[in-house]
C-alpha angles and dihedrals in degrees: 000000000000121000090250091059098048111107123214088216107041091190092063120083095207133050111253119247095258092055094048090048089057091048093050094048091047092053091050091051094050097058141005125224132153088253095053091046094051115106087224090068096058117106106259094239091049094051111093092182089058096042093052095053117121091244091059096060091110091055092049091050089052092049092051089050095048104040098063092032093056093043094051093043091052090050091052094242108154106148128050141173112217117215118195132179146121121321086211097062105122123241121224088259092054090047091052090052091051091049090051089050090052092051090052092050091049089056098042105032111019113183094014123142088239090058092051091050092048091051090053091047091050092050090056092043091055090052092048094044087063088066091049090055093047093049089050091049094046093052089052091051093050091050098046099039104038116094090040131100094014096311117133121240106276128200124198116234125191139169088265099237135104130290116035090000091056091046093055095046088045093053090054094047093050092061094045098258134132124245138183129238123194105194127187130214109243133180088249121054113288112174124174116257118254096247101065115108100254096226090054097046108112132179126211138196095188120064088202094061092044091053091049091054091050090062105031093088100017119138093170141003127213117195118197123191112292147138137260096319093050091047090050094053093041096052095040089059091048090050093050091052094042091053094043095244090128133023116261117269131174111280109189120193108205115217113024093201092058095047096045090051094049101038126030098207095170089057088060088057091047090053092049096237092120131023125250090244089059087074087072091064090087140021134209120240132182107189138040091240092054091049093050092049091053092047092047093048092050091055090056096051 
């Protein structure tokens, strides 16, 4: 039997799709004809022009559901802690650069409006950097302490970008663990941070599929200060629990002062648009240790 007709799986009657894709591409490389060059001749699953058509949206949604799902299942990952927060939260390195810039301004332009603005910017950066450090510490705690004392093995999952997401993936990496990053294609550059485990670094076109994967294996969610995207993910989880679409899980809002200044939740109760018991859907935390204790305790209930 010729090499072309040997099957990798003798028990299967047909070539699998990967084998036939190799055959098709090899034939197209060997010779050139108008027929072989025509887009119509491409295998449907090897034709990006076809797969990105409007009519194929359902297929693309299914692919974005299945690719991460199959990869995580095959790796035996069943329990995650989701960590959200601002992509703009500065790292220690970014804070050090800003402090160096301030020192230079103090020498070169003392009393300038630019110096005043930089001092204000640096004050906020120092406050925000605290959250970076706590997210980094929490992710390390989750990685080193899960799997012990009856807790399941937990993996940290983030949105895969910079800021709080980077901090959490970084904390896992620093203690030798593996973490997941679910990145999203955006009009501006959005590259995955360097601390995500490469085999668990996924990219999405659809926000809906990305959000689903955040929650499919979630045993807890920790929400650090952030902007519109963080609010979106935070309140969507609360809505799903409030309406009974998902089981309750610990949702921990990091930094009570930030959240109470940005969202007046008790006013929603006063106005009757949520119930008083809805306030129990989340809890405030201030330190990585406190957050881990609440996650750990919930897993033993």
